[in-house]
A tleap script that builds the chain and sets N, CA, C and O, in Angstrom:
source leaprc.protein.ff14SB
mol = sequence {
  NMET THR THR GLN PHE GLY SER ARG HIE HIE
  PRO LYS GLU ILE ARG LEU LYS LYS ASP GLU
  LYS VAL LEU GLU VAL ASP PHE GLU ASP GLY
  LYS THR PHE ARG LEU PRO ALA GLU LEU LEU
  ARG VAL GLU SER PRO SER ALA GLU VAL GLN
  GLY HIE GLY PRO GLY GLN LYS THR ILE ILE
  ALA GLY ARG ARG HIE VAL GLY ILE MET GLU
  VAL THR PRO VAL GLY ASN TYR ALA VAL ALA
  ILE LYS PHE ASP ASP LEU HIE ASP SER GLY
  ILE TYR SER TRP ASP THR LEU TYR GLU PHE
  GLY GLU ARG GLN ASP GLU MET TRP GLN GLY
  TYR LEU ASP ALA LEU ALA ALA ASN GLY LEU
  SER ARG ASP CPRO
}
set mol.1.N position { 49.473 86.574 108.596 }
set mol.1.CA position { 47.885 86.054 108.510 }
set mol.1.C position { 47.099 86.697 107.827 }
set mol.1.O position { 47.287 87.901 108.000 }
set mol.2.N position { 46.234 86.463 107.069 }
set mol.2.CA position { 45.326 87.100 106.260 }
set mol.2.C position { 43.661 87.093 107.207 }
set mol.2.O position { 43.359 86.039 107.765 }
set mol.3.N position { 43.206 87.661 107.256 }
set mol.3.CA position { 42.274 87.889 108.227 }
set mol.3.C position { 40.819 87.737 107.632 }
set mol.3.O position { 40.936 87.197 106.532 }
set mol.4.N position { 39.599 87.976 107.896 }
set mol.4.CA position { 38.238 87.236 107.709 }
set mol.4.C position { 37.035 87.649 108.804 }
set mol.4.O position { 36.809 87.144 109.904 }
set mol.5.N position { 36.105 89.121 107.879 }
set mol.5.CA position { 35.794 89.709 108.722 }
set mol.5.C position { 36.639 90.129 110.113 }
set mol.5.O position { 36.288 89.939 111.278 }
set mol.6.N position { 37.763 90.709 109.656 }
set mol.6.CA position { 38.724 91.534 110.612 }
set mol.6.C position { 38.637 91.064 112.119 }
set mol.6.O position { 38.464 91.691 113.165 }
set mol.7.N position { 38.855 89.493 111.789 }
set mol.7.CA position { 38.791 88.656 113.156 }
set mol.7.C position { 40.834 88.312 112.403 }
set mol.7.O position { 41.183 88.268 111.223 }
set mol.8.N position { 41.736 88.137 113.719 }
set mol.8.CA position { 42.735 87.689 114.148 }
set mol.8.C position { 42.547 86.395 114.347 }
set mol.8.O position { 43.443 85.615 114.022 }
set mol.9.N position { 41.651 86.045 114.774 }
set mol.9.CA position { 42.219 85.272 115.706 }
set mol.9.C position { 41.283 83.516 115.345 }
set mol.9.O position { 41.154 83.193 116.526 }
set mol.10.N position { 40.951 82.911 114.939 }
set mol.10.CA position { 40.294 81.276 114.583 }
set mol.10.C position { 40.441 80.920 115.218 }
set mol.10.O position { 41.407 81.139 115.949 }
set mol.11.N position { 39.005 79.581 115.494 }
set mol.11.CA position { 38.385 78.748 116.492 }
set mol.11.C position { 38.652 77.538 114.918 }
set mol.11.O position { 38.259 77.667 113.758 }
set mol.12.N position { 39.427 76.495 115.548 }
set mol.12.CA position { 39.476 74.815 114.794 }
set mol.12.C position { 38.172 74.323 115.638 }
set mol.12.O position { 37.572 73.318 115.255 }
set mol.13.N position { 37.681 75.135 116.946 }
set mol.13.CA position { 36.427 73.370 117.374 }
set mol.13.C position { 36.326 74.023 118.551 }
set mol.13.O position { 37.191 74.238 119.399 }
set mol.14.N position { 34.958 74.374 118.513 }
set mol.14.CA position { 34.098 74.474 120.146 }
set mol.14.C position { 33.559 73.820 120.503 }
set mol.14.O position { 32.879 73.180 119.701 }
set mol.15.N position { 33.467 73.525 121.828 }
set mol.15.CA position { 32.903 72.602 122.428 }
set mol.15.C position { 31.863 73.442 123.904 }
set mol.15.O position { 32.236 74.064 124.899 }
set mol.16.N position { 30.523 73.069 123.403 }
set mol.16.CA position { 30.071 73.696 125.253 }
set mol.16.C position { 29.505 72.454 125.948 }
set mol.16.O position { 28.564 71.744 125.594 }
set mol.17.N position { 30.476 72.338 127.257 }
set mol.17.CA position { 30.362 71.439 127.999 }
set mol.17.C position { 29.117 72.014 129.079 }
set mol.17.O position { 29.177 72.651 130.130 }
set mol.18.N position { 27.948 71.447 128.258 }
set mol.18.CA position { 27.150 71.980 129.664 }
set mol.18.C position { 26.958 71.520 131.425 }
set mol.18.O position { 26.673 72.175 132.428 }
set mol.19.N position { 27.236 70.240 131.210 }
set mol.19.CA position { 27.270 70.033 132.761 }
set mol.19.C position { 28.671 70.399 133.536 }
set mol.19.O position { 28.613 70.453 134.765 }
set mol.20.N position { 29.841 70.637 132.933 }
set mol.20.CA position { 30.500 71.659 133.559 }
set mol.20.C position { 30.527 73.662 133.552 }
set mol.20.O position { 31.073 74.531 134.231 }
set mol.21.N position { 29.691 73.625 132.482 }
set mol.21.CA position { 28.860 75.038 132.812 }
set mol.21.C position { 30.288 76.350 132.086 }
set mol.21.O position { 30.826 77.396 132.450 }
set mol.22.N position { 30.339 75.344 130.845 }
set mol.22.CA position { 32.041 75.763 130.253 }
set mol.22.C position { 32.305 75.758 128.635 }
set mol.22.O position { 32.755 74.836 127.954 }
set mol.23.N position { 31.921 76.971 128.255 }
set mol.23.CA position { 32.703 76.494 126.933 }
set mol.23.C position { 34.293 76.382 126.090 }
set mol.23.O position { 35.066 77.325 126.257 }
set mol.24.N position { 34.556 75.673 125.550 }
set mol.24.CA position { 36.310 75.612 125.221 }
set mol.24.C position { 36.145 75.871 123.969 }
set mol.24.O position { 35.223 75.606 123.198 }
set mol.25.N position { 37.400 76.567 123.801 }
set mol.25.CA position { 37.080 76.629 122.305 }
set mol.25.C position { 38.945 76.723 121.848 }
set mol.25.O position { 39.665 77.533 122.432 }
set mol.26.N position { 39.655 75.533 120.468 }
set mol.26.CA position { 40.624 75.781 120.655 }
set mol.26.C position { 40.610 76.585 119.310 }
set mol.26.O position { 39.766 76.548 118.415 }
set mol.27.N position { 41.682 77.271 119.392 }
set mol.27.CA position { 42.216 78.291 118.354 }
set mol.27.C position { 43.254 77.579 117.319 }
set mol.27.O position { 44.005 76.643 117.593 }
set mol.28.N position { 43.075 78.462 115.653 }
set mol.28.CA position { 44.005 78.108 115.282 }
set mol.28.C position { 45.925 77.942 115.505 }
set mol.28.O position { 46.744 77.520 114.689 }
set mol.29.N position { 46.109 78.371 116.680 }
set mol.29.CA position { 47.519 79.103 117.005 }
set mol.29.C position { 48.130 78.068 118.497 }
set mol.29.O position { 49.033 78.092 119.334 }
set mol.30.N position { 47.045 77.305 118.141 }
set mol.30.CA position { 47.252 75.526 119.366 }
set mol.30.C position { 46.865 76.281 120.785 }
set mol.30.O position { 47.415 75.832 121.790 }
set mol.31.N position { 46.173 77.131 120.902 }
set mol.31.CA position { 46.205 77.533 122.479 }
set mol.31.C position { 44.470 77.337 122.637 }
set mol.31.O position { 43.792 77.780 121.710 }
set mol.32.N position { 44.084 76.976 123.277 }
set mol.32.CA position { 42.806 76.866 124.320 }
set mol.32.C position { 42.710 76.842 125.463 }
set mol.32.O position { 43.328 76.701 126.518 }
set mol.33.N position { 41.385 77.088 124.843 }
set mol.33.CA position { 40.192 78.349 126.392 }
set mol.33.C position { 39.665 77.392 127.268 }
set mol.33.O position { 39.445 76.311 126.721 }
set mol.34.N position { 39.305 77.478 128.856 }
set mol.34.CA position { 38.002 76.813 128.977 }
set mol.34.C position { 37.261 78.428 129.808 }
set mol.34.O position { 37.632 78.964 130.853 }
set mol.35.N position { 36.150 78.842 128.871 }
set mol.35.CA position { 35.737 80.077 129.833 }
set mol.35.C position { 34.077 79.505 130.378 }
set mol.35.O position { 33.122 79.310 129.626 }
set mol.36.N position { 34.094 79.354 131.620 }
set mol.36.CA position { 33.131 79.636 132.133 }
set mol.36.C position { 31.713 80.331 131.932 }
set mol.36.O position { 31.627 81.554 132.043 }
set mol.37.N position { 30.703 79.620 131.662 }
set mol.37.CA position { 29.509 80.457 132.301 }
set mol.37.C position { 29.003 81.801 132.300 }
set mol.37.O position { 28.435 82.652 131.614 }
set mol.38.N position { 29.784 81.408 134.056 }
set mol.38.CA position { 29.424 83.008 134.910 }
set mol.38.C position { 30.375 84.119 134.126 }
set mol.38.O position { 29.835 85.224 134.071 }
set mol.39.N position { 31.479 84.053 133.606 }
set mol.39.CA position { 32.242 85.117 132.997 }
set mol.39.C position { 31.705 85.185 132.108 }
set mol.39.O position { 31.312 86.324 132.360 }
set mol.40.N position { 31.101 84.905 130.814 }
set mol.40.CA position { 31.002 84.782 129.799 }
set mol.40.C position { 29.642 85.691 129.429 }
set mol.40.O position { 29.296 86.463 128.534 }
set mol.41.N position { 29.007 85.054 130.826 }
set mol.41.CA position { 27.424 85.616 131.135 }
set mol.41.C position { 27.247 87.135 131.200 }
set mol.41.O position { 26.456 87.871 130.609 }
set mol.42.N position { 28.691 87.518 132.530 }
set mol.42.CA position { 28.548 88.521 133.255 }
set mol.42.C position { 29.348 89.685 132.794 }
set mol.42.O position { 29.268 90.793 133.324 }
set mol.43.N position { 30.186 89.376 131.707 }
set mol.43.CA position { 30.928 90.231 130.688 }
set mol.43.C position { 30.668 90.267 129.279 }
set mol.43.O position { 31.143 91.036 128.443 }
set mol.44.N position { 29.466 88.895 129.059 }
set mol.44.CA position { 28.472 89.651 127.750 }
set mol.44.C position { 28.898 90.659 127.007 }
set mol.44.O position { 28.989 91.640 127.745 }
set mol.45.N position { 29.298 90.999 125.593 }
set mol.45.CA position { 29.368 91.617 124.848 }
set mol.45.C position { 28.650 92.540 124.497 }
set mol.45.O position { 29.203 93.542 124.042 }
set mol.46.N position { 26.896 92.485 124.615 }
set mol.46.CA position { 25.532 92.905 124.871 }
set mol.46.C position { 25.901 94.705 125.697 }
set mol.46.O position { 26.613 95.223 126.556 }
set mol.47.N position { 24.489 95.158 124.362 }
set mol.47.CA position { 24.636 96.676 125.578 }
set mol.47.C position { 24.045 96.168 126.424 }
set mol.47.O position { 24.729 96.312 127.437 }
set mol.48.N position { 23.578 95.888 126.547 }
set mol.48.CA position { 22.180 95.091 128.732 }
set mol.48.C position { 23.470 95.278 129.272 }
set mol.48.O position { 23.454 96.223 130.061 }
set mol.49.N position { 24.838 94.633 129.137 }
set mol.49.CA position { 25.667 94.379 130.167 }
set mol.49.C position { 26.961 95.535 130.050 }
set mol.49.O position { 27.601 95.973 131.006 }
set mol.50.N position { 27.131 95.862 128.726 }
set mol.50.CA position { 28.284 96.742 128.476 }
set mol.50.C position { 27.996 98.252 128.105 }
set mol.50.O position { 28.909 99.073 128.025 }
set mol.51.N position { 26.358 98.638 127.830 }
set mol.51.CA position { 26.165 99.715 127.846 }
set mol.51.C position { 26.167 100.100 126.403 }
set mol.51.O position { 25.887 99.099 125.743 }
set mol.52.N position { 26.456 101.594 125.315 }
set mol.52.CA position { 26.163 102.177 125.018 }
set mol.52.C position { 27.112 102.842 125.033 }
set mol.52.O position { 26.920 103.659 124.132 }
set mol.53.N position { 28.611 103.156 125.750 }
set mol.53.CA position { 29.346 103.999 126.127 }
set mol.53.C position { 30.567 103.981 127.222 }
set mol.53.O position { 30.848 102.827 127.543 }
set mol.54.N position { 31.206 104.789 127.747 }
set mol.54.CA position { 32.541 104.320 128.742 }
set mol.54.C position { 31.328 104.421 130.076 }
set mol.54.O position { 30.444 105.277 130.040 }
set mol.55.N position { 31.405 103.782 130.803 }
set mol.55.CA position { 31.163 103.943 131.814 }
set mol.55.C position { 29.633 103.620 132.206 }
set mol.55.O position { 28.855 104.361 132.806 }
set mol.56.N position { 29.426 102.438 131.755 }
set mol.56.CA position { 27.753 102.733 131.057 }
set mol.56.C position { 27.947 101.249 131.912 }
set mol.56.O position { 26.756 100.950 131.998 }
set mol.57.N position { 28.541 100.340 132.469 }
set mol.57.CA position { 28.658 98.737 132.136 }
set mol.57.C position { 27.807 98.854 133.301 }
set mol.57.O position { 27.546 99.885 133.920 }
set mol.58.N position { 27.351 97.517 133.557 }
set mol.58.CA position { 26.445 96.924 134.359 }
set mol.58.C position { 27.439 95.749 134.695 }
set mol.58.O position { 28.126 94.980 134.023 }
set mol.59.N position { 27.122 96.030 136.523 }
set mol.59.CA position { 27.526 94.293 137.402 }
set mol.59.C position { 26.289 93.545 137.559 }
set mol.59.O position { 25.269 93.793 138.203 }
set mol.60.N position { 26.684 92.404 136.690 }
set mol.60.CA position { 25.916 91.102 136.536 }
set mol.60.C position { 25.906 90.709 138.474 }
set mol.60.O position { 26.915 90.804 139.173 }
set mol.61.N position { 24.914 90.403 138.844 }
set mol.61.CA position { 25.001 89.578 139.695 }
set mol.61.C position { 24.460 88.476 139.710 }
set mol.61.O position { 23.982 88.004 138.678 }
set mol.62.N position { 24.421 87.830 140.893 }
set mol.62.CA position { 23.531 86.255 140.943 }
set mol.62.C position { 23.665 84.980 139.542 }
set mol.62.O position { 22.975 84.012 139.223 }
set mol.63.N position { 24.655 85.474 139.105 }
set mol.63.CA position { 24.802 84.648 138.079 }
set mol.63.C position { 26.300 83.271 138.590 }
set mol.63.O position { 27.246 83.067 137.828 }
set mol.64.N position { 26.180 82.702 139.653 }
set mol.64.CA position { 26.925 81.528 139.831 }
set mol.64.C position { 26.663 80.429 139.347 }
set mol.64.O position { 27.541 79.690 138.901 }
set mol.65.N position { 25.529 80.164 139.353 }
set mol.65.CA position { 25.191 78.702 138.890 }
set mol.65.C position { 24.211 79.217 136.932 }
set mol.65.O position { 23.367 78.535 136.352 }
set mol.66.N position { 24.551 79.996 136.670 }
set mol.66.CA position { 24.404 80.324 134.982 }
set mol.66.C position { 24.780 79.234 134.651 }
set mol.66.O position { 25.694 78.748 135.316 }
set mol.67.N position { 24.119 78.311 133.301 }
set mol.67.CA position { 24.127 77.582 132.831 }
set mol.67.C position { 24.248 78.041 130.781 }
set mol.67.O position { 23.352 78.793 130.398 }
set mol.68.N position { 25.046 77.686 129.944 }
set mol.68.CA position { 24.332 77.588 128.142 }
set mol.68.C position { 23.809 76.821 128.102 }
set mol.68.O position { 24.103 75.648 128.330 }
set mol.69.N position { 22.926 77.263 127.812 }
set mol.69.CA position { 21.680 76.342 127.145 }
set mol.69.C position { 22.001 75.740 125.332 }
set mol.69.O position { 21.882 74.578 124.944 }
set mol.70.N position { 22.466 77.079 124.401 }
set mol.70.CA position { 22.651 76.661 123.294 }
set mol.70.C position { 24.027 77.773 122.713 }
set mol.70.O position { 24.286 78.896 123.147 }
set mol.71.N position { 24.741 77.007 121.609 }
set mol.71.CA position { 25.224 78.292 121.013 }
set mol.71.C position { 25.293 78.324 118.996 }
set mol.71.O position { 25.471 77.515 118.085 }
set mol.72.N position { 25.159 79.060 119.078 }
set mol.72.CA position { 24.745 79.374 117.279 }
set mol.72.C position { 25.803 80.125 116.553 }
set mol.72.O position { 26.291 81.221 116.831 }
set mol.73.N position { 25.956 79.646 115.967 }
set mol.73.CA position { 27.040 80.526 114.822 }
set mol.73.C position { 26.152 81.484 114.513 }
set mol.73.O position { 24.926 81.384 114.470 }
set mol.74.N position { 27.020 82.678 114.240 }
set mol.74.CA position { 26.316 83.733 113.736 }
set mol.74.C position { 27.475 84.041 112.266 }
set mol.74.O position { 28.530 84.556 112.635 }
set mol.75.N position { 27.382 83.790 110.737 }
set mol.75.CA position { 28.397 83.901 109.662 }
set mol.75.C position { 29.258 83.221 109.948 }
set mol.75.O position { 29.172 81.995 110.017 }
set mol.76.N position { 30.484 84.033 110.220 }
set mol.76.CA position { 31.475 83.098 110.252 }
set mol.76.C position { 32.977 83.943 111.026 }
set mol.76.O position { 34.156 84.065 110.696 }
set mol.77.N position { 32.166 84.375 112.145 }
set mol.77.CA position { 32.874 85.488 112.992 }
set mol.77.C position { 32.363 85.461 113.629 }
set mol.77.O position { 32.715 86.398 114.346 }
set mol.78.N position { 31.225 84.769 114.256 }
set mol.78.CA position { 31.222 85.072 115.832 }
set mol.78.C position { 30.372 83.599 116.328 }
set mol.78.O position { 30.326 82.630 115.570 }
set mol.79.N position { 29.806 83.592 117.517 }
set mol.79.CA position { 28.980 82.524 117.415 }
set mol.79.C position { 27.675 83.548 118.611 }
set mol.79.O position { 28.006 84.699 118.893 }
set mol.80.N position { 26.823 83.202 118.971 }
set mol.80.CA position { 25.052 83.706 119.412 }
set mol.80.C position { 25.734 82.770 120.761 }
set mol.80.O position { 26.603 81.905 120.649 }
set mol.81.N position { 24.818 83.389 122.506 }
set mol.81.CA position { 25.055 82.589 123.375 }
set mol.81.C position { 23.485 83.101 124.264 }
set mol.81.O position { 22.968 84.107 124.750 }
set mol.82.N position { 23.221 81.647 124.059 }
set mol.82.CA position { 21.844 81.517 124.876 }
set mol.82.C position { 21.630 80.917 126.072 }
set mol.82.O position { 21.219 79.765 126.209 }
set mol.83.N position { 22.033 82.050 127.365 }
set mol.83.CA position { 21.991 81.228 129.211 }
set mol.83.C position { 20.504 80.635 129.400 }
set mol.83.O position { 19.439 80.620 128.783 }
set mol.84.N position { 20.925 80.262 130.341 }
set mol.84.CA position { 19.723 79.859 131.234 }
set mol.84.C position { 18.745 80.709 131.727 }
set mol.84.O position { 17.554 80.496 131.953 }
set mol.85.N position { 19.509 81.829 131.879 }
set mol.85.CA position { 18.525 83.045 132.739 }
set mol.85.C position { 17.633 83.829 131.522 }
set mol.85.O position { 16.840 84.757 131.685 }
set mol.86.N position { 17.987 83.212 130.345 }
set mol.86.CA position { 17.904 83.559 128.901 }
set mol.86.C position { 18.131 84.499 128.406 }
set mol.86.O position { 17.596 84.819 127.345 }
set mol.87.N position { 19.108 85.322 129.107 }
set mol.87.CA position { 20.079 86.326 128.470 }
set mol.87.C position { 20.677 85.654 127.039 }
set mol.87.O position { 21.311 84.611 126.886 }
set mol.88.N position { 20.348 86.389 126.313 }
set mol.88.CA position { 20.913 85.937 124.579 }
set mol.88.C position { 20.746 86.883 123.942 }
set mol.88.O position { 20.054 86.729 122.936 }
set mol.89.N position { 21.222 88.083 124.194 }
set mol.89.CA position { 21.681 89.074 123.137 }
set mol.89.C position { 23.552 89.398 123.314 }
set mol.89.O position { 24.071 89.911 122.323 }
set mol.90.N position { 23.952 89.269 123.837 }
set mol.90.CA position { 25.628 89.223 123.009 }
set mol.90.C position { 26.529 88.285 122.077 }
set mol.90.O position { 26.751 87.140 122.471 }
set mol.91.N position { 26.889 88.583 121.244 }
set mol.91.CA position { 27.556 88.420 120.208 }
set mol.91.C position { 29.483 88.261 120.371 }
set mol.91.O position { 30.236 89.213 120.169 }
set mol.92.N position { 30.007 86.699 120.811 }
set mol.92.CA position { 30.908 86.406 120.948 }
set mol.92.C position { 31.917 86.846 119.592 }
set mol.92.O position { 32.330 85.797 119.098 }
set mol.93.N position { 32.274 87.662 119.079 }
set mol.93.CA position { 33.493 87.452 118.299 }
set mol.93.C position { 34.217 86.875 118.927 }
set mol.93.O position { 34.419 86.756 120.136 }
set mol.94.N position { 35.205 85.969 116.855 }
set mol.94.CA position { 36.503 84.911 117.198 }
set mol.94.C position { 37.553 85.785 118.409 }
set mol.94.O position { 37.882 85.200 119.441 }
set mol.95.N position { 37.961 87.078 118.158 }
set mol.95.CA position { 38.788 87.732 119.178 }
set mol.95.C position { 37.903 87.963 119.938 }
set mol.95.O position { 38.666 87.655 120.853 }
set mol.96.N position { 36.701 88.299 120.623 }
set mol.96.CA position { 35.961 88.431 121.473 }
set mol.96.C position { 36.184 87.728 122.999 }
set mol.96.O position { 36.426 88.177 124.119 }
set mol.97.N position { 35.894 85.899 122.226 }
set mol.97.CA position { 36.735 84.923 122.512 }
set mol.97.C position { 37.798 84.684 123.345 }
set mol.97.O position { 37.705 84.422 124.544 }
set mol.98.N position { 38.844 84.779 122.682 }
set mol.98.CA position { 40.322 84.735 122.522 }
set mol.98.C position { 40.648 85.345 124.001 }
set mol.98.O position { 40.993 84.859 125.079 }
set mol.99.N position { 40.332 86.802 123.456 }
set mol.99.CA position { 40.187 88.202 124.472 }
set mol.99.C position { 39.905 87.255 125.704 }
set mol.99.O position { 40.879 86.642 126.142 }
set mol.100.N position { 38.986 87.115 126.158 }
set mol.100.CA position { 38.941 86.078 126.997 }
set mol.100.C position { 39.751 85.481 127.704 }
set mol.100.O position { 40.338 85.757 128.750 }
set mol.101.N position { 39.716 84.133 126.640 }
set mol.101.CA position { 40.771 83.229 127.736 }
set mol.101.C position { 41.703 84.111 127.941 }
set mol.101.O position { 41.814 84.208 129.163 }
set mol.102.N position { 42.484 84.853 127.386 }
set mol.102.CA position { 43.393 85.438 127.640 }
set mol.102.C position { 43.564 86.209 128.506 }
set mol.102.O position { 44.755 86.134 128.807 }
set mol.103.N position { 42.960 87.090 129.242 }
set mol.103.CA position { 42.731 87.716 129.995 }
set mol.103.C position { 41.364 87.487 131.130 }
set mol.103.O position { 40.666 88.322 131.706 }
set mol.104.N position { 41.347 85.993 131.152 }
set mol.104.CA position { 40.320 85.581 132.003 }
set mol.104.C position { 40.428 85.894 133.358 }
set mol.104.O position { 39.609 86.460 134.083 }
set mol.105.N position { 42.183 85.204 133.758 }
set mol.105.CA position { 41.635 85.867 135.561 }
set mol.105.C position { 41.764 87.083 135.635 }
set mol.105.O position { 40.880 87.555 136.349 }
set mol.106.N position { 42.762 88.174 135.057 }
set mol.106.CA position { 42.365 89.690 134.889 }
set mol.106.C position { 40.528 89.888 134.687 }
set mol.106.O position { 39.910 90.579 135.497 }
set mol.107.N position { 40.043 89.416 133.894 }
set mol.107.CA position { 38.789 89.766 133.934 }
set mol.107.C position { 37.903 89.415 135.213 }
set mol.107.O position { 36.959 90.053 135.679 }
set mol.108.N position { 38.720 87.705 135.833 }
set mol.108.CA position { 37.527 87.465 137.297 }
set mol.108.C position { 37.404 88.841 138.606 }
set mol.108.O position { 36.644 89.499 139.317 }
set mol.109.N position { 39.061 88.545 138.125 }
set mol.109.CA position { 39.726 89.523 139.606 }
set mol.109.C position { 39.018 90.916 139.412 }
set mol.109.O position { 39.205 91.701 140.342 }
set mol.110.N position { 38.131 91.424 138.226 }
set mol.110.CA position { 37.947 92.928 138.641 }
set mol.110.C position { 36.276 92.189 138.041 }
set mol.110.O position { 35.603 93.101 137.561 }
set mol.111.N position { 35.630 90.990 137.988 }
set mol.111.CA position { 34.102 91.623 138.291 }
set mol.111.C position { 33.838 91.064 139.966 }
set mol.111.O position { 32.815 91.494 140.500 }
set mol.112.N position { 34.488 90.384 140.563 }
set mol.112.CA position { 34.611 89.792 141.790 }
set mol.112.C position { 34.890 91.267 142.875 }
set mol.112.O position { 34.399 91.577 143.961 }
set mol.113.N position { 35.973 91.982 141.922 }
set mol.113.CA position { 36.098 93.515 142.859 }
set mol.113.C position { 34.716 94.211 142.702 }
set mol.113.O position { 33.994 94.512 143.653 }
set mol.114.N position { 34.435 94.427 141.413 }
set mol.114.CA position { 33.316 95.069 141.494 }
set mol.114.C position { 32.360 94.636 142.521 }
set mol.114.O position { 32.392 95.042 143.682 }
set mol.115.N position { 31.542 93.830 142.070 }
set mol.115.CA position { 30.468 92.669 143.067 }
set mol.115.C position { 30.707 92.795 144.800 }
set mol.115.O position { 29.773 92.772 145.602 }
set mol.116.N position { 32.274 92.940 145.206 }
set mol.116.CA position { 32.312 93.274 146.967 }
set mol.116.C position { 32.244 94.686 147.022 }
set mol.116.O position { 31.742 95.255 147.991 }
set mol.117.N position { 33.031 95.702 145.393 }
set mol.117.CA position { 32.902 97.383 145.505 }
set mol.117.C position { 31.027 97.958 145.666 }
set mol.117.O position { 30.843 98.945 146.378 }
set mol.118.N position { 30.173 97.504 145.206 }
set mol.118.CA position { 28.755 96.920 145.163 }
set mol.118.C position { 27.575 96.286 146.214 }
set mol.118.O position { 26.348 96.210 146.287 }
set mol.119.N position { 29.211 95.745 147.242 }
set mol.119.CA position { 28.091 95.010 148.383 }
set mol.119.C position { 27.221 93.991 147.185 }
set mol.119.O position { 26.013 93.867 147.391 }
set mol.120.N position { 27.717 93.398 146.168 }
set mol.120.CA position { 26.798 92.546 145.857 }
set mol.120.C position { 27.314 91.389 145.711 }
set mol.120.O position { 28.480 91.377 146.104 }
set mol.121.N position { 26.827 90.072 145.180 }
set mol.121.CA position { 27.058 88.470 145.425 }
set mol.121.C position { 27.246 88.197 144.259 }
set mol.121.O position { 26.852 88.974 143.390 }
set mol.122.N position { 27.860 87.088 143.959 }
set mol.122.CA position { 27.762 85.990 142.960 }
set mol.122.C position { 26.540 85.067 142.959 }
set mol.122.O position { 26.162 84.429 141.977 }
set mol.123.N position { 25.896 85.066 144.309 }
set mol.123.CA position { 24.803 83.957 144.665 }
set mol.123.C position { 23.542 84.319 144.333 }
set mol.123.O position { 23.324 85.507 144.573 }
set mol.124.N position { 22.715 83.777 143.910 }
set mol.124.CA position { 20.977 84.454 143.139 }
set mol.124.C position { 20.497 84.951 144.693 }
set mol.124.O position { 19.403 85.491 144.858 }
savepdb mol mol.pdb
quit
């Protein structure tokens, strides 16, 4: 398969379901992922969340009700997501969205475990 901008996965369609607080992505390989806004927000690929190196990730609490205001294309390789808490600095490549879909359960459990270990809550 030819890769475009280094992407292995390419979406056929992306749907923002604001009322459900979900980003739904259909990929060319036939897989469809429903990605909750909360997961996308707390795992944002932005430096604000991930830091600039290993061990610098910030645990984002209080985002149970976060929604997505806008999804904007970034070239032919990604989207930028603006959340209703005004976070908008993460660029979600096609491969990142695919990985989030594939690892959603594992990522979600890791988030819940990190909240619990730090005495934090999903609630604002």
